[in-house]
VMD Tcl script that builds the backbone (N, CA, C; Angstrom):
set m [mol new atoms 327]
animate dup $m
set s [atomselect $m all]
$s set {name element resname resid chain x y z} {
  {N N UNK 1 A 42.368 12.333 49.891}
  {CA C UNK 1 A 42.063 13.520 49.812}
  {C C UNK 1 A 41.876 13.981 47.797}
  {N N UNK 2 A 43.003 13.459 47.200}
  {CA C UNK 2 A 42.232 13.270 45.802}
  {C C UNK 2 A 41.567 12.755 45.515}
  {N N UNK 3 A 40.807 11.644 46.273}
  {CA C UNK 3 A 39.416 11.190 45.887}
  {C C UNK 3 A 38.140 12.047 45.994}
  {N N UNK 4 A 38.470 13.469 47.129}
  {CA C UNK 4 A 37.480 14.182 47.530}
  {C C UNK 4 A 37.573 15.691 46.051}
  {N N UNK 5 A 38.970 15.533 45.799}
  {CA C UNK 5 A 39.377 16.472 44.850}
  {C C UNK 5 A 38.475 16.102 43.337}
  {N N UNK 6 A 38.435 15.292 43.635}
  {CA C UNK 6 A 38.192 14.227 41.874}
  {C C UNK 6 A 36.638 14.381 41.881}
  {N N UNK 7 A 36.018 14.128 43.071}
  {CA C UNK 7 A 34.609 14.399 43.152}
  {C C UNK 7 A 34.102 15.286 42.746}
  {N N UNK 8 A 34.642 16.502 43.655}
  {CA C UNK 8 A 34.415 17.597 43.150}
  {C C UNK 8 A 34.653 18.152 41.970}
  {N N UNK 9 A 35.543 17.799 41.257}
  {CA C UNK 9 A 35.615 18.049 39.201}
  {C C UNK 9 A 34.991 17.227 39.063}
  {N N UNK 10 A 34.283 16.814 39.178}
  {CA C UNK 10 A 32.971 15.547 38.397}
  {C C UNK 10 A 31.779 15.916 38.321}
  {N N UNK 11 A 31.651 16.943 39.288}
  {CA C UNK 11 A 30.546 17.428 39.890}
  {C C UNK 11 A 30.150 18.483 38.905}
  {N N UNK 12 A 31.526 19.372 39.316}
  {CA C UNK 12 A 31.643 20.582 37.952}
  {C C UNK 12 A 30.927 20.589 36.690}
  {N N UNK 13 A 31.636 19.100 36.202}
  {CA C UNK 13 A 32.169 19.322 35.392}
  {C C UNK 13 A 30.937 18.535 34.910}
  {N N UNK 14 A 30.101 17.855 35.108}
  {CA C UNK 14 A 28.755 17.430 35.503}
  {C C UNK 14 A 27.700 18.902 35.501}
  {N N UNK 15 A 27.640 19.413 36.223}
  {CA C UNK 15 A 26.973 20.683 36.253}
  {C C UNK 15 A 26.963 21.709 34.766}
  {N N UNK 16 A 28.323 21.420 34.469}
  {CA C UNK 16 A 28.095 22.906 33.418}
  {C C UNK 16 A 28.215 21.898 32.106}
  {N N UNK 17 A 28.556 20.337 31.670}
  {CA C UNK 17 A 27.459 19.914 30.992}
  {C C UNK 17 A 25.942 20.069 31.356}
  {N N UNK 18 A 25.302 20.204 31.697}
  {CA C UNK 18 A 23.659 20.152 32.304}
  {C C UNK 18 A 23.673 21.623 31.620}
  {N N UNK 19 A 24.502 22.576 32.263}
  {CA C UNK 19 A 24.482 23.898 31.768}
  {C C UNK 19 A 23.661 24.469 30.486}
  {N N UNK 20 A 25.350 23.545 30.226}
  {CA C UNK 20 A 24.871 23.771 28.581}
  {C C UNK 20 A 24.163 22.995 27.658}
  {N N UNK 21 A 23.568 21.816 28.343}
  {CA C UNK 21 A 22.286 21.352 27.418}
  {C C UNK 21 A 21.082 22.385 27.600}
  {N N UNK 22 A 21.104 22.540 28.304}
  {CA C UNK 22 A 20.173 23.898 28.948}
  {C C UNK 22 A 19.511 24.927 27.566}
  {N N UNK 23 A 21.020 24.876 27.058}
  {CA C UNK 23 A 20.701 25.841 25.470}
  {C C UNK 23 A 20.622 25.101 23.923}
  {N N UNK 24 A 20.579 23.369 24.474}
  {CA C UNK 24 A 20.628 22.943 23.004}
  {C C UNK 24 A 19.482 23.308 22.617}
  {N N UNK 25 A 19.580 23.668 21.028}
  {CA C UNK 25 A 17.799 23.859 20.714}
  {C C UNK 25 A 16.884 22.361 20.150}
  {N N UNK 26 A 15.950 22.554 20.330}
  {CA C UNK 26 A 14.847 21.973 19.662}
  {C C UNK 26 A 14.214 22.255 18.803}
  {N N UNK 27 A 13.679 20.999 17.051}
  {CA C UNK 27 A 13.319 21.834 16.360}
  {C C UNK 27 A 12.044 21.019 16.118}
  {N N UNK 28 A 11.553 21.941 15.843}
  {CA C UNK 28 A 9.940 21.028 15.757}
  {C C UNK 28 A 9.260 21.125 13.945}
  {N N UNK 29 A 9.293 20.954 13.471}
  {CA C UNK 29 A 8.266 21.102 12.091}
  {C C UNK 29 A 6.559 20.572 12.174}
  {N N UNK 30 A 6.373 21.647 11.124}
  {CA C UNK 30 A 4.635 21.444 11.398}
  {C C UNK 30 A 3.837 22.064 10.144}
  {N N UNK 31 A 2.413 21.358 10.169}
  {CA C UNK 31 A 1.669 21.414 9.320}
  {C C UNK 31 A 0.332 21.420 8.927}
  {N N UNK 32 A -0.096 22.692 8.340}
  {CA C UNK 32 A -1.827 22.857 9.065}
  {C C UNK 32 A -2.405 22.226 8.386}
  {N N UNK 33 A -3.219 21.691 9.236}
  {CA C UNK 33 A -4.111 20.196 8.754}
  {C C UNK 33 A -5.653 21.291 8.053}
  {N N UNK 34 A -6.566 20.290 7.334}
  {CA C UNK 34 A -7.515 20.797 6.235}
  {C C UNK 34 A -8.256 21.641 7.656}
  {N N UNK 35 A -8.300 20.882 8.673}
  {CA C UNK 35 A -9.750 21.923 9.810}
  {C C UNK 35 A -8.742 22.727 10.427}
  {N N UNK 36 A -7.544 23.226 10.231}
  {CA C UNK 36 A -7.123 24.019 10.421}
  {C C UNK 36 A -6.372 23.972 11.704}
  {N N UNK 37 A -6.242 22.775 12.384}
  {CA C UNK 37 A -5.293 22.382 13.764}
  {C C UNK 37 A -3.972 22.322 12.954}
  {N N UNK 38 A -3.166 22.251 13.772}
  {CA C UNK 38 A -1.366 21.993 13.416}
  {C C UNK 38 A -1.111 20.999 13.807}
  {N N UNK 39 A -0.101 19.302 13.017}
  {CA C UNK 39 A 0.049 18.447 13.163}
  {C C UNK 39 A 2.131 19.081 13.481}
  {N N UNK 40 A 2.095 18.317 14.424}
  {CA C UNK 40 A 4.046 19.224 14.551}
  {C C UNK 40 A 4.474 17.265 15.186}
  {N N UNK 41 A 5.720 17.787 14.774}
  {CA C UNK 41 A 7.001 16.735 15.649}
  {C C UNK 41 A 8.293 17.042 16.020}
  {N N UNK 42 A 9.008 16.801 16.701}
  {CA C UNK 42 A 9.893 17.478 16.749}
  {C C UNK 42 A 11.523 16.392 16.397}
  {N N UNK 43 A 11.849 17.045 15.800}
  {CA C UNK 43 A 12.751 16.497 14.299}
  {C C UNK 43 A 13.928 15.388 15.744}
  {N N UNK 44 A 14.888 16.030 16.573}
  {CA C UNK 44 A 15.569 15.246 17.339}
  {C C UNK 44 A 15.249 14.304 18.075}
  {N N UNK 45 A 13.904 14.914 18.901}
  {CA C UNK 45 A 13.420 13.685 19.589}
  {C C UNK 45 A 12.221 12.672 18.850}
  {N N UNK 46 A 11.208 12.732 18.600}
  {CA C UNK 46 A 10.739 12.423 17.191}
  {C C UNK 46 A 9.686 12.573 18.365}
  {N N UNK 47 A 8.553 13.210 18.896}
  {CA C UNK 47 A 7.645 13.580 19.388}
  {C C UNK 47 A 6.424 13.511 18.562}
  {N N UNK 48 A 5.086 13.447 18.667}
  {CA C UNK 48 A 4.498 13.746 17.153}
  {C C UNK 48 A 2.956 14.417 17.978}
  {N N UNK 49 A 2.250 15.598 17.980}
  {CA C UNK 49 A 1.308 15.837 18.604}
  {C C UNK 49 A 0.410 16.679 17.960}
  {N N UNK 50 A -0.967 17.491 17.769}
  {CA C UNK 50 A -1.318 17.878 17.141}
  {C C UNK 50 A -2.355 18.799 18.359}
  {N N UNK 51 A -2.522 20.454 17.309}
  {CA C UNK 51 A -3.363 21.173 18.322}
  {C C UNK 51 A -3.960 22.221 17.520}
  {N N UNK 52 A -4.619 23.000 18.338}
  {CA C UNK 52 A -5.331 24.031 17.207}
  {C C UNK 52 A -5.222 24.990 17.065}
  {N N UNK 53 A -3.630 25.133 17.305}
  {CA C UNK 53 A -2.879 26.594 17.214}
  {C C UNK 53 A -1.476 26.207 17.708}
  {N N UNK 54 A -0.496 26.966 16.541}
  {CA C UNK 54 A 0.773 26.657 16.980}
  {C C UNK 54 A 1.735 26.742 18.604}
  {N N UNK 55 A 0.696 27.489 19.518}
  {CA C UNK 55 A 1.755 28.086 20.207}
  {C C UNK 55 A 0.764 26.625 21.286}
  {N N UNK 56 A -0.139 26.034 21.115}
  {CA C UNK 56 A -1.186 25.008 22.061}
  {C C UNK 56 A -0.287 23.828 21.824}
  {N N UNK 57 A 0.330 23.935 20.321}
  {CA C UNK 57 A 0.729 22.607 19.500}
  {C C UNK 57 A 2.252 22.296 20.335}
  {N N UNK 58 A 3.310 23.529 20.558}
  {CA C UNK 58 A 4.364 23.472 21.375}
  {C C UNK 58 A 4.392 23.212 22.970}
  {N N UNK 59 A 3.265 23.685 23.727}
  {CA C UNK 59 A 2.904 23.138 25.076}
  {C C UNK 59 A 2.627 21.934 24.837}
  {N N UNK 60 A 2.316 20.993 23.862}
  {CA C UNK 60 A 1.912 19.481 23.630}
  {C C UNK 60 A 3.192 18.461 23.298}
  {N N UNK 61 A 4.029 19.627 22.416}
  {CA C UNK 61 A 5.167 18.745 21.670}
  {C C UNK 61 A 6.097 18.255 23.346}
  {N N UNK 62 A 6.050 20.492 24.119}
  {CA C UNK 62 A 6.952 19.599 25.302}
  {C C UNK 62 A 6.686 18.954 26.582}
  {N N UNK 63 A 5.007 18.806 26.626}
  {CA C UNK 63 A 4.877 17.940 27.448}
  {C C UNK 63 A 4.891 16.592 26.988}
  {N N UNK 64 A 4.486 16.353 25.702}
  {CA C UNK 64 A 5.325 14.810 25.280}
  {C C UNK 64 A 6.176 14.268 25.408}
  {N N UNK 65 A 7.631 15.170 25.634}
  {CA C UNK 65 A 8.863 14.931 25.409}
  {C C UNK 65 A 9.378 14.894 26.571}
  {N N UNK 66 A 8.672 15.522 27.748}
  {CA C UNK 66 A 8.636 15.131 29.070}
  {C C UNK 66 A 8.417 13.552 29.716}
  {N N UNK 67 A 6.931 13.580 29.085}
  {CA C UNK 67 A 6.036 12.072 29.082}
  {C C UNK 67 A 7.244 10.749 28.575}
  {N N UNK 68 A 7.617 11.223 27.299}
  {CA C UNK 68 A 8.434 10.081 26.259}
  {C C UNK 68 A 9.778 10.278 27.392}
  {N N UNK 69 A 10.239 11.027 27.509}
  {CA C UNK 69 A 11.565 11.041 28.374}
  {C C UNK 69 A 11.615 10.470 29.952}
  {N N UNK 70 A 10.893 10.537 30.217}
  {CA C UNK 70 A 10.224 9.426 31.488}
  {C C UNK 70 A 9.914 7.825 30.961}
  {N N UNK 71 A 9.545 8.049 30.586}
  {CA C UNK 71 A 9.075 6.463 29.722}
  {C C UNK 71 A 10.511 5.639 29.300}
  {N N UNK 72 A 11.463 6.672 28.344}
  {CA C UNK 72 A 12.207 5.814 27.561}
  {C C UNK 72 A 13.588 5.801 28.737}
  {N N UNK 73 A 13.920 6.864 29.393}
  {CA C UNK 73 A 14.757 6.779 30.760}
  {C C UNK 73 A 14.642 5.415 31.652}
  {N N UNK 74 A 13.131 5.087 32.185}
  {CA C UNK 74 A 13.241 3.999 33.056}
  {C C UNK 74 A 13.846 2.696 31.964}
  {N N UNK 75 A 13.775 2.453 30.899}
  {CA C UNK 75 A 13.982 1.781 29.968}
  {C C UNK 75 A 15.411 1.948 28.866}
  {N N UNK 76 A 16.294 2.520 30.110}
  {CA C UNK 76 A 17.517 3.218 28.620}
  {C C UNK 76 A 18.213 2.350 28.459}
  {N N UNK 77 A 18.309 1.479 29.063}
  {CA C UNK 77 A 19.022 -0.011 28.389}
  {C C UNK 77 A 18.783 -0.404 26.768}
  {N N UNK 78 A 17.397 -0.782 27.244}
  {CA C UNK 78 A 16.896 -1.128 25.961}
  {C C UNK 78 A 16.920 0.001 24.740}
  {N N UNK 79 A 16.561 1.075 25.230}
  {CA C UNK 79 A 16.109 1.619 24.165}
  {C C UNK 79 A 17.229 2.895 24.150}
  {N N UNK 80 A 18.353 3.039 24.483}
  {CA C UNK 80 A 19.634 3.773 23.888}
  {C C UNK 80 A 20.065 2.955 22.867}
  {N N UNK 81 A 19.942 1.646 22.764}
  {CA C UNK 81 A 20.773 1.050 21.506}
  {C C UNK 81 A 20.516 1.740 20.488}
  {N N UNK 82 A 21.627 2.108 19.569}
  {CA C UNK 82 A 21.529 2.621 18.365}
  {C C UNK 82 A 20.930 4.675 18.239}
  {N N UNK 83 A 21.268 4.808 19.691}
  {CA C UNK 83 A 20.116 5.841 19.846}
  {C C UNK 83 A 21.038 7.048 20.276}
  {N N UNK 84 A 22.023 6.805 20.310}
  {CA C UNK 84 A 22.907 7.108 20.796}
  {C C UNK 84 A 23.456 8.659 21.200}
  {N N UNK 85 A 22.805 9.099 19.766}
  {CA C UNK 85 A 22.389 10.671 19.570}
  {C C UNK 85 A 21.566 11.086 19.855}
  {N N UNK 86 A 20.406 10.659 20.484}
  {CA C UNK 86 A 19.798 11.123 21.747}
  {C C UNK 86 A 20.164 11.513 22.792}
  {N N UNK 87 A 20.820 11.222 22.769}
  {CA C UNK 87 A 21.214 10.936 24.538}
  {C C UNK 87 A 21.389 12.451 25.010}
  {N N UNK 88 A 22.010 13.359 24.502}
  {CA C UNK 88 A 22.068 14.708 25.225}
  {C C UNK 88 A 19.957 15.312 25.093}
  {N N UNK 89 A 19.540 14.934 24.258}
  {CA C UNK 89 A 17.627 15.493 24.324}
  {C C UNK 89 A 17.541 14.896 25.406}
  {N N UNK 90 A 17.253 13.408 25.412}
  {CA C UNK 90 A 16.620 12.524 26.583}
  {C C UNK 90 A 17.158 13.615 28.123}
  {N N UNK 91 A 18.494 13.843 28.477}
  {CA C UNK 91 A 19.256 14.529 29.376}
  {C C UNK 91 A 18.834 15.762 29.264}
  {N N UNK 92 A 18.806 16.496 28.681}
  {CA C UNK 92 A 17.828 18.137 28.589}
  {C C UNK 92 A 16.846 18.219 28.949}
  {N N UNK 93 A 16.043 17.536 28.030}
  {CA C UNK 93 A 14.607 17.369 28.519}
  {C C UNK 93 A 14.165 16.475 29.880}
  {N N UNK 94 A 14.784 15.490 30.191}
  {CA C UNK 94 A 14.843 15.360 32.071}
  {C C UNK 94 A 14.943 16.298 32.969}
  {N N UNK 95 A 15.629 16.807 32.301}
  {CA C UNK 95 A 16.435 18.055 33.435}
  {C C UNK 95 A 16.133 19.181 33.286}
  {N N UNK 96 A 15.000 19.705 32.431}
  {CA C UNK 96 A 14.649 21.287 32.393}
  {C C UNK 96 A 13.075 21.361 32.277}
  {N N UNK 97 A 12.818 22.404 32.770}
  {CA C UNK 97 A 11.562 22.737 33.416}
  {C C UNK 97 A 10.965 22.401 31.723}
  {N N UNK 98 A 9.183 22.064 31.719}
  {CA C UNK 98 A 8.744 22.840 30.689}
  {C C UNK 98 A 8.800 24.319 29.812}
  {N N UNK 99 A 8.582 25.136 30.913}
  {CA C UNK 99 A 9.047 26.629 30.249}
  {C C UNK 99 A 10.486 26.807 29.765}
  {N N UNK 100 A 11.839 26.135 30.043}
  {CA C UNK 100 A 13.112 25.931 29.722}
  {C C UNK 100 A 12.504 25.428 28.236}
  {N N UNK 101 A 12.356 24.603 27.883}
  {CA C UNK 101 A 11.778 23.933 26.954}
  {C C UNK 101 A 11.221 24.590 26.389}
  {N N UNK 102 A 10.232 24.850 26.486}
  {CA C UNK 102 A 9.737 25.779 25.613}
  {C C UNK 102 A 10.456 27.110 24.708}
  {N N UNK 103 A 11.241 27.424 25.695}
  {CA C UNK 103 A 11.991 28.320 25.315}
  {C C UNK 103 A 12.987 27.988 23.935}
  {N N UNK 104 A 13.243 26.726 23.895}
  {CA C UNK 104 A 14.607 26.123 23.021}
  {C C UNK 104 A 13.791 25.527 21.761}
  {N N UNK 105 A 12.265 25.950 21.884}
  {CA C UNK 105 A 11.754 25.274 20.784}
  {C C UNK 105 A 11.932 25.703 19.516}
  {N N UNK 106 A 12.584 25.530 18.160}
  {CA C UNK 106 A 12.805 26.783 17.439}
  {C C UNK 106 A 11.219 25.792 15.823}
  {N N UNK 107 A 11.034 27.024 14.985}
  {CA C UNK 107 A 10.226 25.964 14.400}
  {C C UNK 107 A 10.209 26.205 12.591}
  {N N UNK 108 A 9.533 24.862 12.070}
  {CA C UNK 108 A 9.644 25.468 10.768}
  {C C UNK 108 A 8.358 24.847 10.278}
  {N N UNK 109 A 7.508 26.066 9.781}
  {CA C UNK 109 A 6.337 25.665 9.535}
  {C C UNK 109 A 5.645 25.709 7.771}
}
mol reanalyze $m
mol bondsrecalc $m
mol representation Tube
mol addrep $m
């Protein structure tokens, strides 16, 4: 019985943590290139993309973060050394939809 209660508490705590991570902001900075396109990178996760405008840049950044998160999670043991501060972002990206990630992006242009 005690084990069942602990499992339930752990599940609730995990769900609460994931819910809190969904509101974690991700910041990107962007510069306009000489051709008019925008190059941007996410500060917390290090993805770099280029697009013709800011809206397309944000979409590409989200897709890039999702792709990188999957690769990094597959090699978590090697990737995580020295990057513990990025772990909440990795979890957030893996467990959020692209639409949710778009709402969390805040930009510095």
